C-alpha positions as YAML, in Angstrom:
chain: A
units: angstrom
residues:
- id: 1
  name: MET
  ca: [-46.90, -32.36, 95.08]
- id: 2
  name: GLU
  ca: [-44.38, -30.74, 92.77]
- id: 3
  name: ILE
  ca: [-44.51, -32.08, 89.19]
- id: 4
  name: LYS
  ca: [-41.99, -31.12, 86.54]
- id: 5
  name: ASP
  ca: [-42.87, -31.60, 82.87]
- id: 6
  name: ASN
  ca: [-39.53, -32.59, 81.38]
- id: 7
  name: SER
  ca: [-40.42, -32.14, 77.70]
- id: 8
  name: PHE
  ca: [-36.88, -33.06, 76.56]
- id: 9
  name: SER
  ca: [-37.16, -36.52, 78.15]
- id: 10
  name: ARG
  ca: [-40.94, -36.60, 77.52]
- id: 11
  name: GLN
  ca: [-41.82, -37.42, 81.10]
- id: 12
  name: PHE
  ca: [-43.50, -35.99, 84.16]
- id: 13
  name: GLU
  ca: [-41.20, -36.13, 87.20]
- id: 14
  name: THR
  ca: [-41.64, -35.79, 90.92]
- id: 15
  name: PRO
  ca: [-39.06, -36.35, 93.66]
- id: 16
  name: THR
  ca: [-39.58, -38.75, 96.58]
- id: 17
  name: PRO
  ca: [-37.29, -39.67, 99.48]
- id: 18
  name: GLU
  ca: [-36.55, -42.98, 97.68]
- id: 19
  name: GLY
  ca: [-35.73, -41.28, 94.37]
- id: 20
  name: MET
  ca: [-37.39, -39.85, 91.26]
- id: 21
  name: VAL
  ca: [-40.79, -41.16, 90.11]
- id: 22
  name: THR
  ca: [-41.57, -40.54, 86.44]
- id: 23
  name: VAL
  ca: [-44.41, -41.11, 83.99]
- id: 24
  name: GLU
  ca: [-43.29, -41.22, 80.36]
- id: 25
  name: TYR
  ca: [-45.55, -39.82, 77.67]
- id: 26
  name: SER
  ca: [-45.80, -39.03, 73.98]
- id: 27
  name: PHE
  ca: [-48.07, -36.66, 72.04]
- id: 28
  name: GLN
  ca: [-50.05, -37.14, 68.87]
- id: 29
  name: ASP
  ca: [-52.53, -34.48, 67.78]
- id: 30
  name: ARG
  ca: [-54.45, -33.49, 70.95]
- id: 31
  name: LYS
  ca: [-53.80, -36.84, 72.66]
- id: 32
  name: ILE
  ca: [-51.29, -37.69, 75.34]
- id: 33
  name: PHE
  ca: [-50.19, -41.33, 75.48]
- id: 34
  name: LEU
  ca: [-49.08, -42.32, 78.99]
- id: 35
  name: THR
  ca: [-46.62, -45.09, 78.22]
- id: 36
  name: ARG
  ca: [-44.72, -46.03, 81.38]
- id: 37
  name: ILE
  ca: [-44.29, -45.44, 85.12]
- id: 38
  name: ASN
  ca: [-40.72, -45.57, 86.46]
- id: 39
  name: THR
  ca: [-40.12, -45.87, 90.20]
- id: 40
  name: PRO
  ca: [-37.05, -46.45, 92.37]
- id: 41
  name: GLU
  ca: [-36.24, -50.08, 93.25]
- id: 42
  name: ASN
  ca: [-37.66, -50.15, 96.78]
- id: 43
  name: PHE
  ca: [-40.66, -47.92, 96.08]
- id: 44
  name: SER
  ca: [-44.04, -49.45, 96.98]
- id: 45
  name: ASN
  ca: [-46.33, -46.50, 97.74]
- id: 46
  name: ASP
  ca: [-49.40, -47.06, 95.53]
- id: 47
  name: GLN
  ca: [-51.23, -44.10, 97.04]
- id: 48
  name: PHE
  ca: [-48.37, -41.80, 95.98]
- id: 49
  name: ILE
  ca: [-48.62, -43.14, 92.41]
- id: 50
  name: ASP
  ca: [-52.39, -42.53, 92.44]
- id: 51
  name: ASP
  ca: [-51.89, -38.96, 93.68]
- id: 52
  name: PHE
  ca: [-49.24, -38.41, 90.99]
- id: 53
  name: LEU
  ca: [-51.63, -39.67, 88.31]
- id: 54
  name: VAL
  ca: [-54.40, -37.38, 89.63]
- id: 55
  name: GLU
  ca: [-52.07, -34.41, 89.16]
- id: 56
  name: ILE
  ca: [-51.12, -35.55, 85.64]
- id: 57
  name: MET
  ca: [-54.78, -35.98, 84.73]
- id: 58
  name: SER
  ca: [-55.53, -32.46, 85.96]
- id: 59
  name: ILE
  ca: [-52.69, -31.11, 83.78]
- id: 60
  name: ALA
  ca: [-54.12, -32.98, 80.77]
- id: 61
  name: GLU
  ca: [-57.61, -31.72, 81.54]
- id: 62
  name: GLU
  ca: [-56.35, -28.15, 81.85]
- id: 63
  name: LYS
  ca: [-54.71, -28.37, 78.42]
- id: 64
  name: LYS
  ca: [-57.80, -30.14, 76.99]
- id: 65
  name: PHE
  ca: [-55.88, -33.29, 75.99]
- id: 66
  name: LYS
  ca: [-57.43, -36.70, 75.53]
- id: 67
  name: VAL
  ca: [-55.57, -39.38, 77.52]
- id: 68
  name: VAL
  ca: [-54.57, -42.77, 76.11]
- id: 69
  name: PRO
  ca: [-53.37, -45.12, 78.88]
- id: 70
  name: ILE
  ca: [-50.80, -47.52, 77.39]
- id: 71
  name: PHE
  ca: [-49.29, -48.75, 80.68]
- id: 72
  name: PRO
  ca: [-51.56, -51.27, 82.53]
- id: 73
  name: ARG
  ca: [-51.18, -49.51, 85.92]
- id: 74
  name: ILE
  ca: [-52.50, -46.27, 84.38]
- id: 75
  name: ALA
  ca: [-55.42, -48.08, 82.71]
- id: 76
  name: THR
  ca: [-56.31, -49.63, 86.08]
- id: 77
  name: PHE
  ca: [-56.21, -46.18, 87.68]
- id: 78
  name: ILE
  ca: [-58.68, -44.83, 85.11]
- id: 79
  name: LYS
  ca: [-60.97, -47.85, 85.62]
- id: 80
  name: LYS
  ca: [-61.03, -47.18, 89.37]
- id: 81
  name: ASN
  ca: [-61.71, -43.47, 88.82]
- id: 82
  name: PRO
  ca: [-64.60, -43.23, 86.34]
- id: 83
  name: LYS
  ca: [-64.55, -39.42, 86.39]
- id: 84
  name: TYR
  ca: [-61.53, -39.64, 84.05]
- id: 85
  name: LYS
  ca: [-63.25, -41.86, 81.47]
- id: 86
  name: ASP
  ca: [-64.52, -38.70, 79.73]
- id: 87
  name: MET
  ca: [-60.89, -37.88, 78.96]
- id: 88
  name: LEU
  ca: [-60.46, -41.04, 76.86]
- id: 89
  name: PRO
  ca: [-60.60, -40.50, 73.09]
- id: 90
  name: PRO
  ca: [-63.51, -41.98, 71.11]
- id: 91
  name: GLY
  ca: [-63.10, -45.73, 70.55]
- id: 92
  name: ILE
  ca: [-61.00, -46.37, 73.66]
- id: 93
  name: ARG
  ca: [-62.86, -48.47, 76.22]
- id: 94
  name: LEU
  ca: [-61.57, -49.82, 79.53]
...
């Protein structure tokens, strides 16, 4: 999966046949706040979203960022994948 970090728009982007899927983010200190997932209108591939989030989490892990899931879908993803709970900053519980 090809992911582009569009720092100007503050979002990770990946193309799909239906259109562009994006995850918006913001930075504060060494934390990345994942604030929103944008998908095309007729997009319903949850497995693709999960794979996209896995790639984003690996990017965050590589750069040693703590991840703060603001968007409910991202928080649910982290709950279902406990290996990413170590990436949450202190005081954040899901």
